PyMOL Python script that loads the backbone (N, CA, C, O; Angstrom):
from pymol import cmd

cmd.read_pdbstr("""\
ATOM      1  N   MET A   1     -23.022  93.186  55.248  1.00  0.00           N
ATOM      2  CA  MET A   1     -23.138  91.976  54.465  1.00  0.00           C
ATOM      3  C   MET A   1     -23.831  90.958  55.028  1.00  0.00           C
ATOM      4  O   MET A   1     -23.511  90.772  56.202  1.00  0.00           O
ATOM      5  N   GLY A   2     -24.709  90.197  54.586  1.00  0.00           N
ATOM      6  CA  GLY A   2     -25.662  89.339  55.040  1.00  0.00           C
ATOM      7  C   GLY A   2     -24.744  87.961  55.253  1.00  0.00           C
ATOM      8  O   GLY A   2     -23.574  87.862  54.881  1.00  0.00           O
ATOM      9  N   LYS A   3     -25.483  86.956  55.902  1.00  0.00           N
ATOM     10  CA  LYS A   3     -25.045  85.690  55.987  1.00  0.00           C
ATOM     11  C   LYS A   3     -24.713  85.056  54.665  1.00  0.00           C
ATOM     12  O   LYS A   3     -23.644  84.446  54.643  1.00  0.00           O
ATOM     13  N   GLY A   4     -25.350  85.080  53.670  1.00  0.00           N
ATOM     14  CA  GLY A   4     -25.356  84.484  52.418  1.00  0.00           C
ATOM     15  C   GLY A   4     -24.128  85.208  51.585  1.00  0.00           C
ATOM     16  O   GLY A   4     -23.470  84.576  50.758  1.00  0.00           O
ATOM     17  N   THR A   5     -23.935  86.320  51.826  1.00  0.00           N
ATOM     18  CA  THR A   5     -22.906  87.052  51.117  1.00  0.00           C
ATOM     19  C   THR A   5     -21.557  86.677  51.824  1.00  0.00           C
ATOM     20  O   THR A   5     -20.576  86.690  51.081  1.00  0.00           O
ATOM     21  N   TRP A   6     -21.374  86.387  52.974  1.00  0.00           N
ATOM     22  CA  TRP A   6     -20.132  85.877  53.632  1.00  0.00           C
ATOM     23  C   TRP A   6     -19.812  84.596  53.114  1.00  0.00           C
ATOM     24  O   TRP A   6     -18.716  84.343  52.615  1.00  0.00           O
ATOM     25  N   GLU A   7     -21.012  83.545  53.251  1.00  0.00           N
ATOM     26  CA  GLU A   7     -20.894  82.126  52.773  1.00  0.00           C
ATOM     27  C   GLU A   7     -20.297  82.141  51.261  1.00  0.00           C
ATOM     28  O   GLU A   7     -19.336  81.432  50.963  1.00  0.00           O
ATOM     29  N   TYR A   8     -20.908  82.962  50.373  1.00  0.00           N
ATOM     30  CA  TYR A   8     -20.391  83.010  48.975  1.00  0.00           C
ATOM     31  C   TYR A   8     -18.923  83.416  48.668  1.00  0.00           C
ATOM     32  O   TYR A   8     -18.158  82.978  47.809  1.00  0.00           O
ATOM     33  N   LEU A   9     -18.725  84.495  49.729  1.00  0.00           N
ATOM     34  CA  LEU A   9     -17.310  85.146  49.809  1.00  0.00           C
ATOM     35  C   LEU A   9     -16.373  83.980  50.146  1.00  0.00           C
ATOM     36  O   LEU A   9     -15.378  83.847  49.434  1.00  0.00           O
ATOM     37  N   TRP A  10     -16.596  83.057  51.230  1.00  0.00           N
ATOM     38  CA  TRP A  10     -15.831  81.919  51.660  1.00  0.00           C
ATOM     39  C   TRP A  10     -15.752  81.055  50.492  1.00  0.00           C
ATOM     40  O   TRP A  10     -14.635  80.712  50.105  1.00  0.00           O
ATOM     41  N   GLU A  11     -16.755  80.675  49.905  1.00  0.00           N
ATOM     42  CA  GLU A  11     -16.716  79.741  48.798  1.00  0.00           C
ATOM     43  C   GLU A  11     -15.813  80.119  47.645  1.00  0.00           C
ATOM     44  O   GLU A  11     -15.230  79.220  47.040  1.00  0.00           O
ATOM     45  N   LEU A  12     -15.654  81.409  47.291  1.00  0.00           N
ATOM     46  CA  LEU A  12     -14.894  81.864  46.195  1.00  0.00           C
ATOM     47  C   LEU A  12     -13.462  81.815  46.647  1.00  0.00           C
ATOM     48  O   LEU A  12     -12.657  81.293  45.875  1.00  0.00           O
ATOM     49  N   ILE A  13     -13.081  82.241  47.676  1.00  0.00           N
ATOM     50  CA  ILE A  13     -11.848  82.288  48.552  1.00  0.00           C
ATOM     51  C   ILE A  13     -11.239  80.855  48.542  1.00  0.00           C
ATOM     52  O   ILE A  13     -10.086  80.654  48.161  1.00  0.00           O
ATOM     53  N   GLY A  14     -12.047  79.897  48.968  1.00  0.00           N
ATOM     54  CA  GLY A  14     -11.955  78.443  48.850  1.00  0.00           C
ATOM     55  C   GLY A  14     -11.532  77.973  47.615  1.00  0.00           C
ATOM     56  O   GLY A  14     -10.592  77.184  47.522  1.00  0.00           O
ATOM     57  N   GLU A  15     -12.226  78.445  46.542  1.00  0.00           N
ATOM     58  CA  GLU A  15     -12.131  77.860  45.176  1.00  0.00           C
ATOM     59  C   GLU A  15     -10.769  78.239  44.582  1.00  0.00           C
ATOM     60  O   GLU A  15     -10.095  77.576  43.794  1.00  0.00           O
ATOM     61  N   ALA A  16     -10.479  79.517  45.153  1.00  0.00           N
ATOM     62  CA  ALA A  16      -9.280  80.297  44.394  1.00  0.00           C
ATOM     63  C   ALA A  16      -7.970  79.688  45.310  1.00  0.00           C
ATOM     64  O   ALA A  16      -6.888  79.619  44.727  1.00  0.00           O
ATOM     65  N   LEU A  17      -8.041  79.303  46.551  1.00  0.00           N
ATOM     66  CA  LEU A  17      -6.993  78.456  47.325  1.00  0.00           C
ATOM     67  C   LEU A  17      -6.775  77.229  46.573  1.00  0.00           C
ATOM     68  O   LEU A  17      -5.620  76.951  46.250  1.00  0.00           O
ATOM     69  N   SER A  18      -7.821  76.391  46.225  1.00  0.00           N
ATOM     70  CA  SER A  18      -7.622  75.299  45.732  1.00  0.00           C
ATOM     71  C   SER A  18      -6.786  75.300  44.409  1.00  0.00           C
ATOM     72  O   SER A  18      -5.866  74.505  44.217  1.00  0.00           O
ATOM     73  N   VAL A  19      -7.162  76.211  43.552  1.00  0.00           N
ATOM     74  CA  VAL A  19      -6.487  76.365  42.359  1.00  0.00           C
ATOM     75  C   VAL A  19      -4.935  76.857  42.511  1.00  0.00           C
ATOM     76  O   VAL A  19      -4.091  76.634  41.643  1.00  0.00           O
ATOM     77  N   GLY A  20      -4.739  77.377  43.413  1.00  0.00           N
ATOM     78  CA  GLY A  20      -3.305  78.035  43.559  1.00  0.00           C
ATOM     79  C   GLY A  20      -2.760  76.811  44.170  1.00  0.00           C
ATOM     80  O   GLY A  20      -1.680  76.400  43.745  1.00  0.00           O
ATOM     81  N   LEU A  21      -3.342  76.196  45.079  1.00  0.00           N
ATOM     82  CA  LEU A  21      -2.580  75.100  45.792  1.00  0.00           C
ATOM     83  C   LEU A  21      -2.236  73.800  44.755  1.00  0.00           C
ATOM     84  O   LEU A  21      -1.272  73.038  44.825  1.00  0.00           O
ATOM     85  N   ALA A  22      -3.172  73.800  43.923  1.00  0.00           N
ATOM     86  CA  ALA A  22      -3.154  72.574  42.967  1.00  0.00           C
ATOM     87  C   ALA A  22      -1.813  72.891  41.885  1.00  0.00           C
ATOM     88  O   ALA A  22      -1.021  72.041  41.478  1.00  0.00           O
ATOM     89  N   MET A  23      -1.812  74.296  41.570  1.00  0.00           N
ATOM     90  CA  MET A  23      -0.615  74.733  40.804  1.00  0.00           C
ATOM     91  C   MET A  23       0.618  74.474  41.461  1.00  0.00           C
ATOM     92  O   MET A  23       1.453  73.735  40.938  1.00  0.00           O
ATOM     93  N   VAL A  24       0.782  74.950  42.427  1.00  0.00           N
ATOM     94  CA  VAL A  24       2.019  74.964  43.436  1.00  0.00           C
ATOM     95  C   VAL A  24       2.275  73.534  43.747  1.00  0.00           C
ATOM     96  O   VAL A  24       3.403  73.078  43.560  1.00  0.00           O
ATOM     97  N   GLY A  25       1.287  72.770  44.222  1.00  0.00           N
ATOM     98  CA  GLY A  25       1.608  71.509  44.556  1.00  0.00           C
ATOM     99  C   GLY A  25       2.173  70.611  43.497  1.00  0.00           C
ATOM    100  O   GLY A  25       3.090  69.814  43.697  1.00  0.00           O
ATOM    101  N   SER A  26       1.434  70.836  42.128  1.00  0.00           N
ATOM    102  CA  SER A  26       1.993  70.104  41.122  1.00  0.00           C
ATOM    103  C   SER A  26       3.399  70.111  40.641  1.00  0.00           C
ATOM    104  O   SER A  26       4.083  69.136  40.332  1.00  0.00           O
ATOM    105  N   VAL A  27       3.784  71.622  40.625  1.00  0.00           N
ATOM    106  CA  VAL A  27       5.079  72.060  40.402  1.00  0.00           C
ATOM    107  C   VAL A  27       6.125  71.516  41.463  1.00  0.00           C
ATOM    108  O   VAL A  27       7.232  71.133  41.086  1.00  0.00           O
ATOM    109  N   LEU A  28       5.845  71.496  42.462  1.00  0.00           N
ATOM    110  CA  LEU A  28       6.643  71.136  43.718  1.00  0.00           C
ATOM    111  C   LEU A  28       6.776  69.689  43.701  1.00  0.00           C
ATOM    112  O   LEU A  28       7.857  69.270  44.113  1.00  0.00           O
ATOM    113  N   ALA A  29       5.707  68.616  43.222  1.00  0.00           N
ATOM    114  CA  ALA A  29       5.760  67.389  43.299  1.00  0.00           C
ATOM    115  C   ALA A  29       6.580  67.067  42.085  1.00  0.00           C
ATOM    116  O   ALA A  29       7.420  66.225  42.403  1.00  0.00           O
ATOM    117  N   GLY A  30       6.672  67.405  40.807  1.00  0.00           N
ATOM    118  CA  GLY A  30       7.468  67.283  39.828  1.00  0.00           C
ATOM    119  C   GLY A  30       8.885  67.636  40.038  1.00  0.00           C
ATOM    120  O   GLY A  30       9.775  67.027  39.445  1.00  0.00           O
ATOM    121  N   ALA A  31       9.179  68.808  41.040  1.00  0.00           N
ATOM    122  CA  ALA A  31      10.543  69.191  41.336  1.00  0.00           C
ATOM    123  C   ALA A  31      11.164  68.016  42.023  1.00  0.00           C
ATOM    124  O   ALA A  31      12.168  67.423  41.629  1.00  0.00           O
ATOM    125  N   VAL A  32      10.292  67.677  43.347  1.00  0.00           N
ATOM    126  CA  VAL A  32      10.986  66.609  44.370  1.00  0.00           C
ATOM    127  C   VAL A  32      11.127  65.359  43.592  1.00  0.00           C
ATOM    128  O   VAL A  32      12.114  64.650  43.792  1.00  0.00           O
ATOM    129  N   PHE A  33      10.161  64.998  42.655  1.00  0.00           N
ATOM    130  CA  PHE A  33      10.300  63.513  42.028  1.00  0.00           C
ATOM    131  C   PHE A  33      11.578  63.662  41.128  1.00  0.00           C
ATOM    132  O   PHE A  33      12.359  62.717  41.021  1.00  0.00           O
ATOM    133  N   GLY A  34      11.776  64.800  40.510  1.00  0.00           N
ATOM    134  CA  GLY A  34      12.951  64.937  39.445  1.00  0.00           C
ATOM    135  C   GLY A  34      14.195  64.940  40.262  1.00  0.00           C
ATOM    136  O   GLY A  34      15.201  64.361  39.851  1.00  0.00           O
ATOM    137  N   TRP A  35      14.170  65.544  41.361  1.00  0.00           N
ATOM    138  CA  TRP A  35      15.342  65.490  42.146  1.00  0.00           C
ATOM    139  C   TRP A  35      15.864  64.139  42.711  1.00  0.00           C
ATOM    140  O   TRP A  35      16.989  63.640  42.685  1.00  0.00           O
ATOM    141  N   PHE A  36      14.624  63.688  43.256  1.00  0.00           N
ATOM    142  CA  PHE A  36      14.989  62.219  43.596  1.00  0.00           C
ATOM    143  C   PHE A  36      15.624  61.442  42.657  1.00  0.00           C
ATOM    144  O   PHE A  36      16.651  60.802  42.886  1.00  0.00           O
ATOM    145  N   LEU A  37      14.983  61.484  41.499  1.00  0.00           N
ATOM    146  CA  LEU A  37      15.505  60.553  40.246  1.00  0.00           C
ATOM    147  C   LEU A  37      16.837  60.963  40.233  1.00  0.00           C
ATOM    148  O   LEU A  37      17.680  60.100  40.482  1.00  0.00           O
ATOM    149  N   ASP A  38      17.290  62.367  39.937  1.00  0.00           N
ATOM    150  CA  ASP A  38      18.750  62.787  39.770  1.00  0.00           C
ATOM    151  C   ASP A  38      19.577  62.567  40.922  1.00  0.00           C
ATOM    152  O   ASP A  38      20.758  62.329  40.666  1.00  0.00           O
ATOM    153  N   GLU A  39      19.286  62.587  41.962  1.00  0.00           N
ATOM    154  CA  GLU A  39      20.245  62.237  43.225  1.00  0.00           C
ATOM    155  C   GLU A  39      20.337  61.076  43.808  1.00  0.00           C
ATOM    156  O   GLU A  39      21.387  60.540  44.162  1.00  0.00           O
ATOM    157  N   LYS A  40      18.930  60.528  43.959  1.00  0.00           N
ATOM    158  CA  LYS A  40      19.127  59.304  44.815  1.00  0.00           C
ATOM    159  C   LYS A  40      19.051  58.006  43.812  1.00  0.00           C
ATOM    160  O   LYS A  40      19.563  56.917  44.074  1.00  0.00           O
ATOM    161  N   LEU A  41      18.465  58.255  42.854  1.00  0.00           N
ATOM    162  CA  LEU A  41      18.558  56.972  41.850  1.00  0.00           C
ATOM    163  C   LEU A  41      19.660  56.923  40.794  1.00  0.00           C
ATOM    164  O   LEU A  41      20.111  55.853  40.385  1.00  0.00           O
ATOM    165  N   PHE A  42      20.102  58.188  40.341  1.00  0.00           N
ATOM    166  CA  PHE A  42      21.092  58.146  39.320  1.00  0.00           C
ATOM    167  C   PHE A  42      22.409  58.725  40.105  1.00  0.00           C
ATOM    168  O   PHE A  42      23.396  58.839  39.378  1.00  0.00           O
ATOM    169  N   HIS A  43      22.567  59.078  41.362  1.00  0.00           N
ATOM    170  CA  HIS A  43      23.639  59.295  42.310  1.00  0.00           C
ATOM    171  C   HIS A  43      24.146  60.808  41.585  1.00  0.00           C
ATOM    172  O   HIS A  43      25.359  61.008  41.515  1.00  0.00           O
ATOM    173  N   GLY A  44      23.201  61.842  41.062  1.00  0.00           N
ATOM    174  CA  GLY A  44      23.817  62.903  40.547  1.00  0.00           C
ATOM    175  C   GLY A  44      24.506  62.998  39.102  1.00  0.00           C
ATOM    176  O   GLY A  44      25.051  63.992  38.622  1.00  0.00           O
ATOM    177  N   ARG A  45      24.366  61.837  38.571  1.00  0.00           N
ATOM    178  CA  ARG A  45      25.023  61.830  37.150  1.00  0.00           C
ATOM    179  C   ARG A  45      24.165  62.423  36.235  1.00  0.00           C
ATOM    180  O   ARG A  45      24.763  62.812  35.232  1.00  0.00           O
ATOM    181  N   THR A  46      22.925  62.633  36.233  1.00  0.00           N
ATOM    182  CA  THR A  46      21.939  63.116  35.450  1.00  0.00           C
ATOM    183  C   THR A  46      21.583  64.513  35.840  1.00  0.00           C
ATOM    184  O   THR A  46      20.813  65.192  35.160  1.00  0.00           O
ATOM    185  N   SER A  47      22.085  64.894  36.820  1.00  0.00           N
ATOM    186  CA  SER A  47      21.539  66.249  37.328  1.00  0.00           C
ATOM    187  C   SER A  47      22.061  67.311  36.407  1.00  0.00           C
ATOM    188  O   SER A  47      23.201  67.273  35.944  1.00  0.00           O
ATOM    189  N   PRO A  48      21.075  68.387  36.122  1.00  0.00           N
ATOM    190  CA  PRO A  48      19.684  68.671  36.697  1.00  0.00           C
ATOM    191  C   PRO A  48      18.694  68.309  35.829  1.00  0.00           C
ATOM    192  O   PRO A  48      17.630  68.908  35.986  1.00  0.00           O
ATOM    193  N   TRP A  49      18.754  67.404  34.858  1.00  0.00           N
ATOM    194  CA  TRP A  49      18.027  67.035  33.959  1.00  0.00           C
ATOM    195  C   TRP A  49      16.683  66.548  34.366  1.00  0.00           C
ATOM    196  O   TRP A  49      15.686  67.083  33.881  1.00  0.00           O
ATOM    197  N   PHE A  50      16.581  65.587  35.207  1.00  0.00           N
ATOM    198  CA  PHE A  50      15.156  65.019  35.744  1.00  0.00           C
ATOM    199  C   PHE A  50      14.614  66.168  36.385  1.00  0.00           C
ATOM    200  O   PHE A  50      13.486  66.535  36.054  1.00  0.00           O
ATOM    201  N   THR A  51      15.283  66.821  37.295  1.00  0.00           N
ATOM    202  CA  THR A  51      14.652  67.988  37.903  1.00  0.00           C
ATOM    203  C   THR A  51      14.003  69.046  36.907  1.00  0.00           C
ATOM    204  O   THR A  51      12.861  69.474  37.076  1.00  0.00           O
ATOM    205  N   VAL A  52      14.643  69.347  36.087  1.00  0.00           N
ATOM    206  CA  VAL A  52      14.147  70.270  34.994  1.00  0.00           C
ATOM    207  C   VAL A  52      12.951  69.705  34.261  1.00  0.00           C
ATOM    208  O   VAL A  52      12.002  70.420  33.939  1.00  0.00           O
ATOM    209  N   ILE A  53      13.014  68.279  33.978  1.00  0.00           N
ATOM    210  CA  ILE A  53      11.769  67.666  33.380  1.00  0.00           C
ATOM    211  C   ILE A  53      10.762  67.609  34.340  1.00  0.00           C
ATOM    212  O   ILE A  53       9.632  67.798  33.889  1.00  0.00           O
ATOM    213  N   GLY A  54      10.840  67.427  35.394  1.00  0.00           N
ATOM    214  CA  GLY A  54       9.926  67.396  36.542  1.00  0.00           C
ATOM    215  C   GLY A  54       9.368  68.493  36.882  1.00  0.00           C
ATOM    216  O   GLY A  54       8.195  68.511  37.252  1.00  0.00           O
ATOM    217  N   ILE A  55      10.086  69.537  36.813  1.00  0.00           N
ATOM    218  CA  ILE A  55       9.420  70.942  37.021  1.00  0.00           C
ATOM    219  C   ILE A  55       8.542  71.296  35.822  1.00  0.00           C
ATOM    220  O   ILE A  55       7.539  71.983  36.014  1.00  0.00           O
ATOM    221  N   GLY A  56       8.888  70.829  34.484  1.00  0.00           N
ATOM    222  CA  GLY A  56       8.081  71.080  33.413  1.00  0.00           C
ATOM    223  C   GLY A  56       6.925  70.064  33.370  1.00  0.00           C
ATOM    224  O   GLY A  56       5.876  70.323  32.781  1.00  0.00           O
ATOM    225  N   LEU A  57       7.104  69.115  33.893  1.00  0.00           N
ATOM    226  CA  LEU A  57       5.603  68.242  33.832  1.00  0.00           C
ATOM    227  C   LEU A  57       4.659  68.597  34.926  1.00  0.00           C
ATOM    228  O   LEU A  57       3.434  68.516  34.824  1.00  0.00           O
ATOM    229  N   GLY A  58       5.355  69.025  36.055  1.00  0.00           N
ATOM    230  CA  GLY A  58       4.627  69.650  37.075  1.00  0.00           C
ATOM    231  C   GLY A  58       3.971  71.079  36.658  1.00  0.00           C
ATOM    232  O   GLY A  58       2.845  71.374  37.059  1.00  0.00           O
ATOM    233  N   ALA A  59       4.416  71.588  36.176  1.00  0.00           N
ATOM    234  CA  ALA A  59       3.801  73.120  35.318  1.00  0.00           C
ATOM    235  C   ALA A  59       2.571  72.505  34.532  1.00  0.00           C
ATOM    236  O   ALA A  59       1.400  72.743  34.826  1.00  0.00           O
ATOM    237  N   ALA A  60       2.976  71.698  33.514  1.00  0.00           N
ATOM    238  CA  ALA A  60       2.044  71.335  32.625  1.00  0.00           C
ATOM    239  C   ALA A  60       0.676  70.619  33.487  1.00  0.00           C
ATOM    240  O   ALA A  60      -0.478  70.970  33.242  1.00  0.00           O
ATOM    241  N   GLY A  61       0.950  69.779  34.316  1.00  0.00           N
ATOM    242  CA  GLY A  61       0.002  69.192  35.056  1.00  0.00           C
ATOM    243  C   GLY A  61      -0.873  70.469  35.865  1.00  0.00           C
ATOM    244  O   GLY A  61      -2.104  70.484  35.861  1.00  0.00           O
ATOM    245  N   GLY A  62      -0.195  71.332  36.424  1.00  0.00           N
ATOM    246  CA  GLY A  62      -0.587  72.455  37.107  1.00  0.00           C
ATOM    247  C   GLY A  62      -1.697  73.270  36.157  1.00  0.00           C
ATOM    248  O   GLY A  62      -2.808  73.662  36.512  1.00  0.00           O
ATOM    249  N   ILE A  63      -1.120  73.397  34.952  1.00  0.00           N
ATOM    250  CA  ILE A  63      -2.022  74.134  34.061  1.00  0.00           C
ATOM    251  C   ILE A  63      -3.422  73.530  33.739  1.00  0.00           C
ATOM    252  O   ILE A  63      -4.525  74.070  33.659  1.00  0.00           O
ATOM    253  N   LYS A  64      -2.978  72.081  33.560  1.00  0.00           N
ATOM    254  CA  LYS A  64      -4.247  71.348  33.231  1.00  0.00           C
ATOM    255  C   LYS A  64      -5.169  71.607  34.537  1.00  0.00           C
ATOM    256  O   LYS A  64      -6.327  71.967  34.325  1.00  0.00           O
ATOM    257  N   ASN A  65      -4.805  71.475  35.649  1.00  0.00           N
ATOM    258  CA  ASN A  65      -5.556  71.559  36.698  1.00  0.00           C
ATOM    259  C   ASN A  65      -6.250  72.900  36.962  1.00  0.00           C
ATOM    260  O   ASN A  65      -7.177  72.983  37.767  1.00  0.00           O
ATOM    261  N   VAL A  66      -5.770  73.981  36.248  1.00  0.00           N
ATOM    262  CA  VAL A  66      -6.264  75.326  36.389  1.00  0.00           C
ATOM    263  C   VAL A  66      -7.538  75.142  35.460  1.00  0.00           C
ATOM    264  O   VAL A  66      -8.649  75.505  35.845  1.00  0.00           O
ATOM    265  N   PHE A  67      -7.320  74.544  34.182  1.00  0.00           N
ATOM    266  CA  PHE A  67      -8.188  74.522  33.241  1.00  0.00           C
ATOM    267  C   PHE A  67      -9.610  73.564  33.675  1.00  0.00           C
ATOM    268  O   PHE A  67     -10.771  73.760  33.316  1.00  0.00           O
ATOM    269  N   TYR A  68      -9.117  72.579  34.485  1.00  0.00           N
ATOM    270  CA  TYR A  68     -10.173  71.558  35.088  1.00  0.00           C
ATOM    271  C   TYR A  68     -10.892  72.386  36.189  1.00  0.00           C
ATOM    272  O   TYR A  68     -12.110  72.239  36.288  1.00  0.00           O
ATOM    273  N   PHE A  69     -10.323  73.145  36.930  1.00  0.00           N
ATOM    274  CA  PHE A  69     -11.089  73.925  38.162  1.00  0.00           C
ATOM    275  C   PHE A  69     -11.903  74.973  37.266  1.00  0.00           C
ATOM    276  O   PHE A  69     -13.070  75.062  37.649  1.00  0.00           O
ATOM    277  N   GLN A  70     -11.564  75.864  36.071  1.00  0.00           N
ATOM    278  CA  GLN A  70     -12.179  76.668  35.417  1.00  0.00           C
ATOM    279  C   GLN A  70     -13.303  76.090  35.032  1.00  0.00           C
ATOM    280  O   GLN A  70     -14.370  76.553  35.434  1.00  0.00           O
ATOM    281  N   ARG A  71     -13.269  74.895  34.123  1.00  0.00           N
ATOM    282  CA  ARG A  71     -14.351  74.330  33.678  1.00  0.00           C
ATOM    283  C   ARG A  71     -15.414  73.744  34.543  1.00  0.00           C
ATOM    284  O   ARG A  71     -16.550  73.580  34.099  1.00  0.00           O
ATOM    285  N   ARG A  72     -15.065  73.402  35.842  1.00  0.00           N
ATOM    286  CA  ARG A  72     -15.793  72.948  36.877  1.00  0.00           C
ATOM    287  C   ARG A  72     -16.717  74.158  37.570  1.00  0.00           C
ATOM    288  O   ARG A  72     -17.828  73.965  38.064  1.00  0.00           O
ATOM    289  N   MET A  73     -16.062  75.381  37.506  1.00  0.00           N
ATOM    290  CA  MET A  73     -16.716  76.432  38.249  1.00  0.00           C
ATOM    291  C   MET A  73     -17.718  77.095  37.214  1.00  0.00           C
ATOM    292  O   MET A  73     -18.726  77.710  37.564  1.00  0.00           O
ATOM    293  N   ASN A  74     -17.277  76.874  35.727  1.00  0.00           N
ATOM    294  CA  ASN A  74     -18.029  77.486  34.762  1.00  0.00           C
ATOM    295  C   ASN A  74     -18.465  76.527  33.708  1.00  0.00           C
ATOM    296  O   ASN A  74     -17.997  76.634  32.575  1.00  0.00           O
ATOM    297  N   PRO A  75     -19.423  75.494  34.034  1.00  0.00           N
ATOM    298  CA  PRO A  75     -19.672  74.472  33.010  1.00  0.00           C
ATOM    299  C   PRO A  75     -20.150  74.921  31.721  1.00  0.00           C
ATOM    300  O   PRO A  75     -20.986  75.816  31.592  1.00  0.00           O
ATOM    301  N   PRO A  76     -19.606  74.284  30.763  1.00  0.00           N
ATOM    302  CA  PRO A  76     -20.016  74.809  29.442  1.00  0.00           C
ATOM    303  C   PRO A  76     -21.715  74.497  29.155  1.00  0.00           C
ATOM    304  O   PRO A  76     -22.215  73.438  29.534  1.00  0.00           O
ATOM    305  N   LYS A  77     -22.378  75.367  28.567  1.00  0.00           N
ATOM    306  CA  LYS A  77     -23.938  75.321  28.355  1.00  0.00           C
ATOM    307  C   LYS A  77     -23.966  74.357  27.091  1.00  0.00           C
ATOM    308  O   LYS A  77     -23.126  74.197  26.205  1.00  0.00           O
ATOM    309  N   ASP A  78     -25.070  73.831  27.276  1.00  0.00           N
ATOM    310  CA  ASP A  78     -25.406  72.823  26.107  1.00  0.00           C
ATOM    311  C   ASP A  78     -25.894  73.751  24.903  1.00  0.00           C
ATOM    312  O   ASP A  78     -26.660  74.713  24.970  1.00  0.00           O
ATOM    313  N   GLU A  79     -25.274  73.232  23.820  1.00  0.00           N
ATOM    314  CA  GLU A  79     -25.591  74.186  22.546  1.00  0.00           C
ATOM    315  C   GLU A  79     -27.070  73.824  21.958  1.00  0.00           C
ATOM    316  O   GLU A  79     -27.503  74.392  20.955  1.00  0.00           O
ATOM    317  N   GLU A  80     -27.705  72.970  22.566  1.00  0.00           N
ATOM    318  CA  GLU A  80     -29.192  72.559  22.099  1.00  0.00           C
ATOM    319  C   GLU A  80     -30.183  73.544  22.618  1.00  0.00           C
ATOM    320  O   GLU A  80     -31.244  73.769  22.036  1.00  0.00           O
ATOM    321  N   GLU A  81     -29.761  74.216  23.897  1.00  0.00           N
ATOM    322  CA  GLU A  81     -30.580  75.160  24.353  1.00  0.00           C
ATOM    323  C   GLU A  81     -30.929  76.389  23.830  1.00  0.00           C
ATOM    324  O   GLU A  81     -31.721  77.114  24.433  1.00  0.00           O
TER     325      GLU A  81
END
""", "prot")
cmd.dss("prot")
cmd.show_as("cartoon", "prot")
cmd.util.cbc("prot")
cmd.orient("prot")
C-alpha cells in the first residue's frame, strides 16, 4: 500500500468515526439533559419523561447528523450537467 492509499484509508476512518461520535454524542447529550430536567429541576416528579424525550430528540438529532455527513461526503450532482 502506497502513501496515498494510507492517507485515503485514514480519511475514511476519520469520517466514519465522526459520524459514529456525532450519533452517540447526540443521544448522550439528550439523555443527560433530560435526566437533569427530571432529577435536578423537577426533583424526580417527572421522572423518566424528560429523559425519554431527551433520548428521542437526541436520536433524531443524531439521525439528522448522519444525513448531513452523508450529503457532505457525497454531494448531489447538479441536474443541469
